[in-house]
Backbone as a ProteinNet text record, in pm:
[ID]
protein_1_A
[PRIMARY]
MFRFSLLVGWELIHLYYLLIETLSMTGKEQRTMIPSILLRVSFSTLFSLACMVTFAVPASAQIKIDLERPPEGQFIVDKANLINPQDAEAIRKMSEAVLKDKAAPIIVVTIESMSQYGGAGLRIETFARLLFDQWGIGPEKLGENPWNYGILLLVSEQDRKARIELGAGWKREKDAQALQIMEELIIPRFKEGDFSAGIKAGVEGLDKMARDLELPRSPRPTSHYIIGAVFIGLLIFTVVSLIRRGSSGWAWLFWGAIFAIIGVILYQMATNRGGGGGYSGGSFGGGFSGGGGATGSW
[TERTIARY]
80	7.9	94.8	232.9	297.7	319.5	384.8	445	320.7	207.7	99	113.4	102.8	89.1	171.9	312	428.3	402.3	387.7	369.7	262.7	145.9	20.6	93.8	144.8	226.4	273.3	395.3	470.4	419	273.5	237.7	159.4	112.1	0.2	105.8	223.3	340.3	394.7	422.3	461.8	360.4	211.6	126.9	96.6	107.1	114.8	210.2	334.7	447.7	407	366.6	322.5	215.2	139.7	27.9	57	144.6	219.3	304.7	361.3	454.4	392.8	247.2	165.3	97.8	60.4	3.1	78.8	236.4	305.8	349.4	275.4	304.2	209.7	217.5	137.1	38.7	-108.7	-218.8	-183.7	-84.7	-66.2	-0.4	90.5	185.7	72.4	2.2	-96.2	-195.2	-240.8	-336.7	-261.4	-107.9	-50.3	-48.5	-8.3	-5.8	-116.4	-235	-353.4	-350.4	-348.8	-329.7	-229.5	-122.6	-24.9	-70.2	-151.6	-180.6	-293.6	-408.8	-527.6	-452	-370.1	-315	-220.8	-175.7	-114	-198	-297.6	-413.4	-471.7	-480.5	-560.1	-456	-327.6	-244.2	-210.5	-236.3	-230.5	-334.6	-454.4	-577.5	-582.2	-549.8	-520.3	-438	-303	-208.6	-243.3	-344.3	-366.7	-471.2	-539.1	-639.1	-570.7	-451.9	-431.7	-347.2	-276.7	-217.5	-302.6	-428.5	-525.5	-557.6	-561.8	-594.4	-490	-367.8	-279.2	-239.5	-258.1	-206.4	-324.5	-477.2	-566.3	-627.2	-492.5	-501.1	-518.5	-574	-556.3	-446.9	-380.5	-256.1	-211.3	-318.8	-367.8	-336.5	-382.2	-401.3	-264	-187.5	6.7	63.1	28.1	80	77.1	199.8	192	263	177.1	240.6	321.2	423.7	562.3	562.9	444.2	428.9	387.5	456.7	438.1	338.3	257.9	106.3	157.9	128.9	153.7	88.7	157.7	102.7	-37.8	-111.6	-230.3	-206.3	-311	-307.4	-241.1	-177.8	-134.1	-177.2	-254.6	-352.8	-265.6	-153.1	-139.8	32.1	35	198.1	210.9	263.9	335.7	464.5	476.6	602.4	628.5	552.7	548	597.3	595.6	616.6	501.4	378.4	284.2	223.9	242.7	144	212.9	183.9	278.2	224.5	317.8	279.8	137.3	98.5	-46.9	-111.8	-153.1	-243.7	-266.9	-138.4	-115.2	-167	-160.8	-197	-354.7	-425.3	-544.5	-638.6	-551.3	-589	-599.2	-483.5	-494.2	-612.2	-629.7	-741.7	-844.4	-904.7	-1027.2	-1020	-937.9	-944.9	-949.7	-892.2	-908.8	-1031	-1089.4	-1247.6	-1347.9	-1336.4	-1403.1	-1425.1	-1309	-1286.3	-1341.4	-1358.1	-1388.9	-1568.6	-1572.2	-1756.3	-1807.6	-1745.8	-1812.9	-1736.6	-1656.4	-1575.5	-1522.6	-1493.5	-1490.4	-1343.2	-1226.6	-1087.7	-1072.1	-1033.4	-968.1	-810.5	-736.6	-608.7	-578.7	-443.5	-417.7	-281.7	-264.1	-117.2	-112.2	52.6	105.8	213.7	206.9	347.9	372.2	528.1	590.4	513.7	528	443.4	385.8	326.4	284.4	378.9	475.2	577.5	667.4	704.1	808.3	778.2	655.5	596.4	499.7	578.8	535.5	403.4	372.4	232.5	283.2	387.2	405.1	285.4	227	156.5	22.8	-23.9	-139.6	-231.1	-367	-466.2	-457.3	-471.2	-482.2	-584.9	-707	-819.4	-756.8	-671.1	-646.7	-523.5	-440.7	-340.5	-378.4	-510.8	-568.1	-646	-700.7	-779.4	-682	-590	-495	-432.6	-383.7	-347.9	-453.6	-583.8	-687.1	-697.4	-688	-702.5	-589.9	-456.2	-375	-361.9	-367.5	-367.5	-470.6	-585.6	-709.5	-782.6	-778.9	-843.7	-981.3	-988.7	-1121.1	-1163.7	-1242.1	-1267.9	-1399.3	-1326.7	-1459	-1566.9	-1600.5	-1702.7	-1695	-1811.7	-1829.7	-1904.7	-1841.2	-1915.4	-1932.9	-2065.4	-2091.3	-2166.9	-2158.5	-2220.8	-2136	-2167.2	-2068.2	-2054.3	-1923.6	-1920.3	-1807.1	-1677.9	-1608.7	-1641.2	-1602.7	-1648.1	-1504.6	-1407.7	-1265.5	-1274.1	-1202.9	-1171.7	-1035.2	-982.9	-825.6	-818	-765.6	-713.5	-596.2	-571.9	-447.3	-415.4	-293.3	-250	-97.4	-98.2	27.2	69.2	176.3	220	239.2	350.6	415.7	259.5	216.1	95.1	-2.5	-21.5	-88.1	-235.8	-220.1	-376.5	-395.9	-529.9	-596.9	-696.3	-699.8	-810.9	-869.2	-1017.8	-1075.4	-1147.2	-1074	-1145.1	-1206.1	-1332.8	-1402	-1436.4	-1461.1	-1471.3	-1605.3	-1617.3	-1727.6	-1849.5	-1880.5	-1999.3	-2045.7	-1995.9	-2043.2	-2097.4	-2095.2	-2138.5	-2093.7	-2220.2	-2174.9	-2270.4	-2332.7	-2428.4	-2365.8	-2201.2	-2160.6	-2032.8	-2047.3	-1974.6	-2002.6	-2113.3	-2143.7	-2084.6	-2104.4	-2032.3	-1893.1	-1852.2	-1671.7	-1625.4	-1720.7	-1671.7	-1676.3	-1798.7	-1811.7	-1653.7	-1652.7	-1507.6	-1409.5	-1379.7	-1269.8	-1287.3	-1368	-1358.9	-1378.9	-1436.2	-1462.4	-1366.2	-1321.4	-1270.9	-1106.2	-1072.9	-942.8	-858	-909.1	-845	-856.6	-923.7	-894.7	-757	-760	-653.6	-479.6	-506.9	-425.6	-360.2	-471.1	-432.6	-381.6	-355.1	-300.8	-178.2	-148.1	-32.4	8.6	-142.4	-160.4	-184.3	-78.7	-164.5	-176.7	-119.3	-156.9	-291.5	-327.6	-457.8	-573.9	-522.7	-645.1	-647.7	-538.4	-551.5	-656	-632.2	-695.3	-834	-859.8	-1010.2	-1065.9	-979.6	-1080.6	-1112.8	-994.5	-1045.6	-1151.5	-1156.1	-1270.5	-1433.1	-1395.6	-1509.5	-1546.6	-1449.9	-1491.9	-1529.9	-1469.8	-1536.7	-1684.2	-1735.6	-1849.6	-1946.1	-1884.7	-1974.7	-1998.7	-1892.9	-1891.3	-1989.6	-2020.6	-2140.3	-2260.3	-2257.1	-2405.7	-2448.5	-2350.7	-2345.1	-2338.9	-2374.4	-2370.1	-2219.7	-2162.9	-2013.1	-1962.9	-1865	-1826.2	-1826.5	-1874.6	-1861.3	-1728	-1691.7	-1578.4	-1579	-1450.7	-1447.7	-1467.2	-1542.2	-1558.3	-1453.4	-1405.6	-1310.3	-1332.2	-1247	-1311.8	-1352.1	-1329.6	-1391.3	-1524.3	-1581.2	-1732.9	-1786.3	-1762.7	-1812.2	-1806.3	-1685.8	-1677.5	-1793	-1774.2	-1889.2	-2027.6	-2033.5	-2180.4	-2220.3	-2105	-2126.7	-2145.4	-2085.9	-2068.8	-2224.1	-2267	-2399.7	-2505.3	-2496.8	-2608.3	-2606	-2444.5	-2447.9	-2513.5	-2472	-2560.2	-2712	-2745.6	-2879.9	-2957.3	-2879.6	-2965.5	-2920.8	-2855	-2792.3	-2904.4	-2916.1	-3032.4	-3165.6	-3217.6	-3334	-3335.9	-3267.7	-3269.4	-3250.1	-3170.3	-3194.5	-3304.4	-3375.6	-3500.8	-3601.9	-3596.6	-3696	-3678.5	-3558.2	-3541.8	-3568.8	-3501	-3493.5	-3620.1	-3663.3	-3736.5	-3703.3	-3752.4	-3693.6	-3600.3	-3553.4	-3480.1	-3361.8	-3334	-3194.3	-3107.1	-3009.1	-2861.1	-2814.9	-2897.9	-2844.9	-2855.9	-2962.9	-3034	-2897.3	-2819.9	-2702.2	-2605.1	-2558.9	-2458.6	-2478	-2635.1	-2667.7	-2627.7	-2667.4	-2634.9	-2505.7	-2403.2	-2272.6	-2194	-2261	-2231.9	-2252.3	-2362.2	-2418	-2341.7	-2329.1	-2239.6	-2094.5	-2028.9	-1885.4	-1891.2	-2018.7	-2029.6	-2069	-2137.3	-2165	-2027	-1937.2	-1796.4	-1696.8	-1727.8	-1648	-1687.5	-1821.3	-1881	-1853.8	-1864.2	-1828.8	-1701.5	-1597.2	-1460.2	-1431.8	-1510.9	-1512.5	-1545.4	-1673	-1716.5	-1625.3	-1571.4	-1521.2	-1373	-1306.6	-1157.3	-1212.8	-1308.1	-1338.9	-1294.2	-1189.4	-1108.5	-1222.1	-1128.9	-1229.7	-1207.8	-2119.7	-2201	-2167.8	-2153.5	-2102.2	-1952.1	-1884.1	-1745	-1702.4	-1633.8	-1580.1	-1394.3	-1364.3	-1207.7	-1107.1	-1156.8	-1072.3	-973.7	-901.6	-831.6	-849.8	-735.1	-790.5	-787.7	-720.4	-672.5	-735.9	-838.1	-913.3	-965.8	-912.3	-943.9	-1033.4	-1051.3	-1165.2	-1103.2	-1211.2	-1154.8	-1243	-1206.6	-1239.6	-1387.8	-1466.3	-1583.3	-1591.2	-1503.4	-1491	-1514.1	-1600.9	-1671.8	-1534.1	-1611.6	-1473.8	-1528.2	-1408.7	-1378.2	-1245.1	-1225.8	-1084.3	-1076.5	-978.2	-969.1	-783.8	-773.7	-649.2	-636.7	-500.5	-522.7	-359.9
-130.5	12.9	125.3	152.4	223.3	262.6	163.4	186.2	264.8	189.3	240.5	394.1	470	572.3	646	608.9	655.6	716.7	576.5	597.6	682.6	680.4	753.9	936	920.7	1072.4	1120.2	1033.6	1092.3	1145.2	1043.9	1093.4	1213.2	1238.7	1365.3	1512.3	1482.1	1595.4	1639.5	1528	1531.6	1618.7	1583.6	1648.9	1788.1	1819	1952.9	2066.2	2021.3	2088.3	2103.7	2020.7	2002.8	2125.4	2129.8	2232	2365.6	2394	2533.1	2583.6	2460.5	2521.6	2555.1	2493.3	2547	2647.2	2726.7	2836.3	2968.8	2926	3032.9	3063.8	2979.4	3003.1	3084.6	3123.7	3226.3	3142	3200.6	3168.5	3004.4	3066.2	2958.7	2857.4	2894.8	2778.4	2659.8	2725.8	2642.3	2570.5	2630.7	2554.4	2426.6	2437.1	2327.5	2239.2	2271.4	2161.8	2108.7	2138.6	2087.6	1952.1	1899.4	1768.2	1675.8	1730.1	1662.5	1641.1	1754.6	1738.3	1627.4	1652.3	1541.9	1400.8	1354.8	1214.8	1215.4	1312	1300.3	1259.1	1313.6	1301.4	1170.3	1121.5	992.9	860.9	880.4	798.2	799	902.4	925.8	834.3	872.9	807.2	626.3	616.2	465.2	402.5	459.6	410.5	384.8	493.6	500.3	372	337.2	235.9	117.5	127.2	-23.3	-37	56.7	32.3	-44.7	68.1	9.7	-141.3	-171.9	-321.9	-399.8	-371.5	-451.2	-467.4	-337.4	-331.4	-409.5	-383	-381.4	-556.2	-627.5	-757	-789	-884.1	-925.4	-967.1	-902.4	-1004	-1139.3	-1187.4	-1326.3	-1395.7	-1323.5	-1427.7	-1409.2	-1328.3	-1358.2	-1419.9	-1490.6	-1561.8	-1712.2	-1798.5	-1961.3	-1996.8	-2116.7	-2206.9	-2285	-2277.4	-2357.4	-2513.9	-2581.9	-2731.5	-2798.5	-2890	-2970.3	-3055.1	-3070.5	-3155	-3285.6	-3382	-3555.4	-3580.4	-3717.6	-3770.9	-3810.9	-3861.7	-3928.7	-4081.4	-4121.7	-4182.6	-4184.4	-4086.8	-4031.9	-3944.2	-3958.4	-3858.8	-3817.2	-3851.1	-3749.9	-3692.9	-3580.5	-3509.2	-3482.7	-3556.6	-3564.4	-3481.7	-3361.8	-3262.2	-3273.2	-3270.2	-3255	-3397.4	-3517.2	-3620.6	-3648.4	-3641.6	-3636.4	-3771.9	-3852.5	-3960	-4094.4	-4186.7	-4318.8	-4375.5	-4513.4	-4591.3	-4644.5	-4696.4	-4764.2	-4679.2	-4572.9	-4466.9	-4435.5	-4395.9	-4358.6	-4466.2	-4589.4	-4677.4	-4659.4	-4648.1	-4648.1	-4542.7	-4428.1	-4314	-4326.3	-4372.7	-4431.4	-4494	-4625.8	-4702.3	-4618.1	-4555.5	-4490.6	-4389.3	-4291.5	-4172.8	-4259.8	-4352.4	-4431.4	-4484.7	-4563.4	-4597.3	-4477.5	-4353.3	-4258	-4188.7	-4190.9	-4125	-4198.4	-4339	-4418.3	-4424.1	-4407.8	-4428.9	-4316	-4189.8	-4083.3	-3961.2	-4015.5	-3897	-3752.1	-3792.3	-3676.9	-3723.9	-3666	-3711.1	-3634.3	-3698.3	-3678.1	-3642.5	-3505.2	-3492.4	-3447.4	-3540.1	-3486.4	-3434.7	-3298.5	-3206.3	-3182.4	-3237.9	-3173.8	-3093.9	-2978.6	-2881.5	-2832.8	-2821.7	-2740.1	-2596.1	-2520.2	-2387.7	-2352	-2241.6	-2179	-2116.6	-2015.2	-1956.6	-2020.7	-2163.5	-2229.2	-2286	-2234.7	-2265.7	-2150.8	-2035	-1913	-1870.6	-1916.8	-1837.7	-1763.1	-1695.6	-1594.2	-1480.1	-1484.1	-1362.2	-1403.2	-1521.8	-1564.4	-1641.4	-1613.9	-1685.6	-1821.2	-1917.6	-2054.3	-2098.6	-2025.6	-2009	-2005.7	-1888.6	-1857.2	-1928.2	-1972.9	-2067.1	-2186.4	-2256.4	-2351	-2335	-2230.8	-2197.9	-2199.3	-2111.5	-2086.5	-2251.1	-2338.2	-2464.3	-2560	-2548.7	-2622.7	-2573	-2420.2	-2383.2	-2437.3	-2426.3	-2435	-2603.5	-2678.9	-2817.4	-2869.4	-2788	-2832.2	-2933.1	-2965.8	-3085.9	-3129.4	-3261.9	-3298.8	-3242.5	-3347.5	-3303.5	-3211.5	-3105.4	-2990.4	-3018	-3136.4	-3171.3	-3333.8	-3376.8	-3532.1	-3516.7	-3580.2	-3551.6	-3398.3	-3384.6	-3253.2	-3185.9	-3255.7	-3191.1	-3150.3	-3008.8	-2963.9	-3070.3	-3073.4	-3154.8	-3102.1	-3088.1	-3026.7	-3036.8	-3160.8	-3219.7	-3279.8	-3203.9	-3227.2	-3202.7	-3241.3	-3221	-3222.7	-3082.4	-3074.1	-3068.2	-3144.5	-3152.5	-3068.6	-2974.4	-2912.2	-2883.4	-2925.6	-2921.6	-2848	-2741.1	-2661.6	-2677.1	-2767.3	-2780.5	-2672.5	-2619.5	-2502.1	-2373.3	-2341	-2269.3	-2296.4	-2441.8	-2499.6	-2453.8	-2457.4	-2446.6	-2553.4	-2601.7	-2737.1	-2644.3	-2695.8	-2642.6	-2755.7	-2782.6	-2838.4	-2744.9	-2766.4	-2681.4	-2766.6	-2717	-2792.3	-2734.6	-2812.8	-2774.1	-2719.4	-2622.3	-2532.3	-2615.5	-2751	-2811.9	-2839.6	-2845.2	-2845	-2734.3	-2614.5	-2501.7	-2475.1	-2408.5	-2414.9	-2518.8	-2664.9	-2710	-2806.1	-2839.1	-2942.1	-2844.4	-2698.1	-2633.4	-2700.5	-2751.2	-2745	-2893.9	-3004.5	-3119.8	-3108.2	-3027.1	-3007.6	-2972.8	-2849.8	-2824.5	-2901.7	-3003.2	-3107.8	-3197.9	-3226.7	-3315.5	-3273.6	-3122.3	-3072.4	-3055.8	-3056.4	-3002.2	-3147.2	-3228.4	-3380.6	-3471.8	-3498.7	-3580.9	-3540.9	-3399.5	-3411.5	-3323.3	-3211.2	-3120.6	-3236.9	-3247.4	-3339.3	-3417.4	-3479.5	-3579.9	-3482.6	-3373.4	-3297.3	-3249.6	-3221.5	-3134	-3277.3	-3362.1	-3499.3	-3515.7	-3480.1	-3486.4	-3620.5	-3643.4	-3779.2	-3713	-3658.2	-3583.5	-3708.1	-3841.6	-3935.6	-3974.8	-3995.7	-4037.5	-3954.4	-3830.1	-3725.7	-3692.4	-3703.8	-3710.7	-3836	-3931.2	-4040.9	-4036.1	-3976.6	-3970.9	-3887.3	-3803	-3680.5	-3701.3	-3778.8	-3846.6	-3935.3	-4049.4	-4112	-4040.7	-3904.9	-3846.5	-3757	-3755.1	-3684	-3763.4	-3902.7	-4020.5	-4047.4	-4046.6	-4054.5	-3887.8	-3797	-3702.9	-3684.8	-3753.5	-3741.1	-3874.7	-3969.4	-4049.6	-4028.8	-3915.6	-3865.8	-3967.8	-4035.3	-4129.9	-4053.1	-4121	-4050.8	-4029.2	-3928.4	-3902.4	-3973.2	-4038.1	-4118.8	-4037.1	-4094.5	-4036.2	-4003.6	-3911.3	-3909	-3965.1	-4046.3	-4152.6	-4077.3	-4146.2	-4082.4	-4152.7	-4032.5	-4088.2	-4176.1	-4223.1	-4335.7	-4265.3	-4134.4	-4078.1	-4053.3	-4040.4	-4022.4	-4146.7	-4269.6	-4399.2	-4385.7	-4355.1	-4341.2	-4253.8	-4154.7	-4055.5	-4109.2	-4169.5	-4207.7	-4338.6	-4411.1	-4513.4	-4444.6	-4342.7	-4292.8	-4195	-4149.9	-4088.3	-4193.5	-4308.7	-4398	-4457.2	-4484.1	-4549	-4443.4	-4317.9	-4214.4	-4161.3	-4218.2	-4215.2	-4321.8	-4454.5	-4556.8	-4538.2	-4491.3	-4463.4	-4385.5	-4259.8	-4140.9	-4184	-4287.6	-4355.6	-4453.1	-4504.7	-4601.5	-4519.7	-4427.9	-4311.5	-4277.9	-4203.2	-4163.8	-4250.9	-4348.5	-4454	-4506.6	-4522.2	-4542.7	-4435.1	-4315.9	-4187.3	-4098.5	-4113.4	-3995.6	-3878.7	-3777.1	-3630.8	-3605.4	-3620.9	-3586	-3639.5	-3768.6	-3812	-3739	-3765.1	-3685.8	-3686.6	-3799.3	-3814.1	-3688.3	-3603.5	-3466.2	-3383	-3392	-3300.2	-3345.5	-3480.7	-3534.8	-3493.3	-3503.7	-3508.4	-3396.9	-3264	-3130	-3119.3	-3156.9	-3123.5	-3230.8	-3295.1	-3387.8	-3305.8	-3274.7	-3204.5	-3091.1	-3016.2	-2868.7	-2925.6	-3009.9	-3062.4	-3092.7	-3162.7	-3156.4	-3074.9	-2982	-2865.1	-2792.5	-2779.4	-2724	-2778	-2910.1	-3004.7	-2972	-2957.4	-2972.6	-2819.8	-2697.5	-2574.7	-2561.7	-2629.1	-2618.7	-2719.9	-2803.6	-2870.5	-2775.3	-2736.1	-2633.4	-2505.5	-2453.1	-2345	-2364.4	-2481.3	-2548.1	-2579.8	-2573.1	-2654	-2586.1	-2635.9	-2567.7	-2550.4	-2448.9	-2424	-2556.8	-4159.5	-4278.4	-4400.2	-4424.5	-4515.3	-4515.8	-4589.7	-4609.9	-4481	-4433.9	-4306.9	-4369.8	-4358.5	-4386.5	-4301.7	-4163.8	-4056.8	-4024.5	-3944.3	-3908	-3816.6	-3763.5	-3682	-3519.8	-3479.4	-3337.8	-3321	-3257.4	-3249.5	-3081	-2990.1	-2864.6	-2822.8	-2877	-2851.9	-2703.9	-2638.8	-2526.1	-2494	-2423.9	-2409.2	-2323.6	-2368	-2293.5	-2182.2	-2185.3	-2121.3	-2190.9	-2304.3	-2391.6	-2455.4	-2498.4	-2601.3	-2544.2	-2534.5	-2540.6	-2525.9	-2453.5	-2438.1	-2454.7	-2488.8	-2546	-2508	-2471.1	-2468.6	-2557.1	-2558.1	-2621.6	-2567.8
-1.8	13.5	-16.5	80.4	67.3	-53.2	-107.6	-260.7	-375.9	-357.9	-423.9	-391	-286.4	-262.2	-313.6	-305.9	-354.2	-499.9	-592.4	-725.9	-759.9	-700.9	-738.4	-706.3	-591.8	-558.6	-658.2	-691.8	-792.7	-930	-976.8	-1068.1	-1072	-949.3	-937.8	-938.8	-868.1	-850.6	-1020.8	-1095.4	-1231.2	-1316	-1282.4	-1359.1	-1333.3	-1187.3	-1155.3	-1185.9	-1204.8	-1263.3	-1428.3	-1460.9	-1615.9	-1662	-1558.7	-1535.9	-1513.7	-1437.1	-1390.2	-1513.7	-1596.9	-1703	-1829.1	-1824	-1946.2	-1921.3	-1782.6	-1750	-1753.4	-1785.4	-1795	-1940	-2014.8	-2186.8	-2249	-2365.9	-2429.8	-2452.7	-2529.7	-2539.6	-2665.7	-2746.6	-2853.5	-2829.8	-2737	-2684.9	-2604.2	-2516	-2423.1	-2492.2	-2647.3	-2712.9	-2805.4	-2814.5	-2842.9	-2751.3	-2632.5	-2516.4	-2455.7	-2476.2	-2456.4	-2496.2	-2608.8	-2590.9	-2527.8	-2511	-2425.5	-2287.1	-2263.7	-2090	-2103.5	-2175.3	-2181.3	-2159.3	-2277.5	-2280.2	-2138.2	-2056.8	-1945.9	-1826.4	-1828.5	-1746.8	-1734.9	-1875.1	-1896.1	-1847.1	-1892.1	-1854.7	-1716.9	-1621.4	-1477.3	-1426.6	-1475.4	-1456.5	-1451.1	-1562.9	-1598.5	-1514.2	-1492.9	-1414.6	-1264.7	-1220.3	-1087.7	-1047	-1150.7	-1130.2	-1187.4	-1240.8	-1238.2	-1102.9	-1030.1	-920.3	-811.1	-805.3	-715.8	-719.7	-857.8	-843.5	-823	-869.7	-816.1	-667	-600.5	-473.6	-344.4	-416	-333.7	-342.7	-368	-356.1	-207	-135.8	-16.1	13.5	130.4	168.3	143.5	216.9	234.1	140.1	18.1	-121.1	-171.4	-122.8	-201.5	-134.2	-22.2	64.6	20.5	13.3	-37.9	64.1	146	246.3	206.2	267.4	220.6	278.9	241.2	255.1	121.2	102.4	-13.2	-7	-118.5	-104.4	-112.1	-24	-36.6	-167.3	-216.2	-325.1	-290.3	-429.2	-397.1	-331.2	-251.8	-148.9	-39.5	17.5	133.3	200	334.9	363.6	505.7	519.4	656.8	610.4	680.3	647.3	823.6	856.3	1006.6	1052.3	1018.5	1001.2	1184.6	1262.1	1408.9	1468.6	1381	1462.5	1570	1536.8	1658.1	1680.8	1563.6	1564.9	1521.5	1603.2	1626.3	1500.6	1477.6	1353.8	1341.6	1500.3	1486.3	1464.4	1506.6	1473.3	1348.4	1305	1144	1058.5	1078.7	997.6	1013.5	1135.8	1158	1078.9	1078.2	1009.5	870.2	834	674.9	605.5	700.8	680.8	681.6	749.3	797.4	663.5	647.4	527.8	404.2	404.3	273.5	223.8	319.6	311.1	321.4	377.5	351.7	227	175.9	63.6	-52.9	-57	-155	-133.1	-28.4	-9.1	-6.2	36.1	11	-44.6	-126.2	-156.3	-91.1	14.9	134.6	207.3	131.1	180.2	304.7	407.5	529.2	483.4	532	500.1	654.2	704.5	848.8	834.5	876.9	881.8	1014.4	1061.9	1147	1148	1203.4	1222.1	1328.4	1321.2	1458.2	1486	1407.8	1410.5	1273.9	1241.9	1141.2	1085	1185.9	1118.8	1036.7	1054.5	988.4	864.1	803	688.9	624.6	646.4	580.5	658.3	773.4	803.2	924.9	930.5	1067.3	1049.8	1166.7	1196.1	1162.4	1090.1	1055.6	1169.8	1170.7	1234.2	1174.2	1263.4	1228.8	1122.3	1156	1063.2	912	883.1	755.6	716.9	795.7	744.1	707.5	754.9	703	585.3	565.8	455.2	343.1	341.3	267	209	295	274.1	212.8	243.1	175.3	32.8	20.4	-111.1	-207.5	-139.3	-222	-266.7	-184.9	-206.7	-283.3	-291.8	-373	-319.8	-165.2	-110.4	-152.5	-183.8	-240.7	-386	-443.4	-564.7	-574.5	-668.3	-663.9	-739	-820.2	-873.6	-898.8	-881.6	-953.7	-1060	-1160	-1311.8	-1301.5	-1348.9	-1364.2	-1233.7	-1129.8	-989.9	-930	-864.3	-775.9	-652.7	-593.9	-462.7	-381.8	-362.4	-271.5	-112.2	-68.3	42.5	124.8	101.6	144	309.6	395.8	505.7	551.6	624	671.4	787.6	863.9	1029	1046.8	1097.9	1111.7	1258.6	1290.3	1411.8	1417.5	1499.2	1519.7	1655.5	1668.9	1807.2	1901.3	1865.8	1921.4	1943.4	1849.5	1867.9	1948.5	1946.7	2081.5	2014.7	1863	1812.4	1709.8	1682.9	1596.3	1518.4	1443	1322	1212.7	1239.4	1150.5	1023.2	900.8	787.7	673.7	638.5	536.2	417.8	335.3	191	182.9	66.2	41.6	41.4	-2	-36.2	113.4	234.6	352.2	407.2	347.5	375	521.3	591.3	747.9	828.7	782.3	808	926.5	915.3	1003.8	1108.2	1117.1	1209.3	1357.9	1393.6	1552.4	1585.5	1477.9	1480.6	1488.3	1382.6	1403.3	1524.8	1574.7	1720.2	1834.7	1802.6	1919.8	1911.9	1789.1	1752.9	1838.1	1773.5	1839.9	1999.5	2076.2	2194.2	2270.5	2237.7	2299.8	2256.1	2143.5	2127.2	2086.7	2057.9	2028.3	2136.2	2155.3	2295.3	2398.4	2451	2604.8	2593.6	2462.3	2482.6	2457.1	2411.3	2354.5	2481.2	2565.3	2732.7	2783.3	2781.9	2837	2800.7	2682.8	2627.2	2493.8	2491.4	2400	2280.5	2170.7	2056.2	1955.9	1944.1	1852.1	1878.1	2011.2	2036.5	2006.7	2031.6	1974.3	1839.5	1770.6	1614.5	1583.6	1628.9	1579.2	1611.8	1761.7	1759.7	1693.9	1663.5	1573.3	1413.1	1397.6	1227.2	1257.8	1380.8	1390.7	1382	1443	1472.1	1307.4	1261.9	1121.1	1020	1012.8	943	982.4	1087.9	1150	1069.4	1118.3	1040.6	905	818	702.6	646	728.8	713.1	738.5	831.1	886.9	1013.4	1081.7	1173.1	1303.8	1375	1532.2	1583.4	1645.4	1666.2	1796.4	1787.2	1910.2	2057.7	2137.4	2269.8	2303.6	2388.9	2473.6	2580.9	2609.9	2742.6	2875	2935.2	3068	3193.1	3256.8	3352.6	3455.9	3490.4	3640.5	3759	3779.1	3877.4	3838.1	3733.8	3738.4	3762.3	3742.5	3811.6	3945	3987.1	4151.2	4222.5	4151.7	4218.2	4180.5	4086.9	4088.9	4167.8	4193.4	4309.2	4434.1	4495.1	4609.4	4625.9	4545.8	4514.8	4556.3	4480.8	4492.5	4641.8	4681.9	4815.8	4900	4905.2	5003.7	4996.1	4882.7	4858.7	4947.1	4932	5007.7	5151.9	5212.3	5364.9	5406	5299.4	5360.1	5355.8	5283.8	5303.2	5386.6	5430.6	5569.8	5662.3	5680.4	5803.3	5803.5	5709	5747.2	5760.4	5725.3	5781.4	5903.9	5929.6	6110	6198.3	6171.8	6246.6	6220.5	6104	6074.6	6019.8	6007.1	5942.7	6037.6	6169.2	6248.2	6215.5	6163.6	6140.1	6083.5	6165.9	6104.6	5956.5	5886.8	5795	5648.9	5711.3	5630.7	5632.5	5747	5766.6	5684.9	5671.4	5586.9	5459.4	5425.6	5268.3	5235.8	5299.5	5273.9	5255.6	5328.2	5302.8	5196.9	5146.1	5067.3	4878.6	4915.1	4816.1	4754	4876.7	4875.6	4809.6	4862.4	4781.4	4674	4614.4	4455.3	4397	4459.1	4352	4359	4436	4410.4	4329.6	4327.2	4228.3	4076.5	4078.1	3931.3	3900.7	3984.4	3923.8	3850.5	3944.2	3911.6	3781.1	3756.7	3623.9	3525.8	3552.8	3421.2	3399.2	3487.6	3501.1	3426.1	3426.6	3369.1	3223.3	3151.6	3048.7	2935.4	2841.8	2750.7	2599.5	2546.5	2437.9	2353.9	-94.4	-160.8	-273.5	-295.1	-396.1	-391.8	-473.2	-470	-572.4	-506.1	-579.4	-593.1	-706.9	-752.7	-774.6	-729.9	-742.6	-658.5	-649.8	-541.7	-449.2	-374.5	-249.3	-288.3	-396.9	-426.1	-589.6	-561.2	-699	-749.5	-671.7	-707.7	-602.4	-483.9	-408.1	-311.1	-270.2	-189.3	-55.2	48.5	167	126.9	245.1	258.3	383.6	438.6	563.1	687.8	702.6	775.1	868.7	990.2	1033	1235.1	1273.3	1411	1447.7	1561.5	1588.4	1756.8	1786.4	1950.6	1979.7	2094.4	2181.3	2287.4	2351.1	2487.2	2559.4
[MASK]
++++++++++++++++++++++++++++++++++++++++++++++++++++++++++++++++++++++++++++++++++++++++++++++++++++++++++++++++++++++++++++++++++++++++++++++++++++++++++++++++++++++++++++++++++++++++++++++++++++++++++++++++++++++++++++++++++++++++++++++++++++++++++++++++++++++++++++++++++++++++++++++++++++++++++

């Protein structure tokens, strides 16, 4: 933008001095200079418009992400080495199957940081969209029908950010499910330091989403079952105590204290919560992002 202003300013100054020089001439000389002035004004106008078109291109459109697209048949680019071989094989099989069944390729990319691949200063949403479009994830069309159901799962380890980016065919209809996958299946495992399991669980969820199936539930920690057992035991204790001693039984006081403790635990948990047929084509067919998806951090 600075270069644009400088060039236009130089043209205006040059035109100004041309006009001053013309005004100092005699009438006959001025008439001779009029065609030159009009030509110069036309040139300056066209030049300014050309500069505006050139420099008005969004900065993000000029950025190229420095990541080479994987060959067809490969669904994982694990630059950050976050995925163990067993999970990588499971991801490959799921991605291969959903590509064949639904023409909806799931591409997984892990990087150390966005800045290492030309994305310094970018939000992960912008980085993911640029990468999606640059690689052309998913077929843009199936025959003559619009398609564009590609899926990108991007994890930036040092930025502590993850993004699910969806092709334009999904519109914004799956954003809520993508967010559920991010918050319930991926991020909890990332917070535990198990990136491989989180990525695999995320791909499992995306596979279900692409097939319009119910999403996998996040695993319940053992503490949930312990709390449930204690709750049932206290309920039985209270009922027996009330039958034996009536409403004056001391179980009421005990029960109130337990409920208070459970309330505090639940409050802490709440406040600590983190943010068709056989397709034979490839994973990259000119697809482009529709801006839908979900972002998570840990």
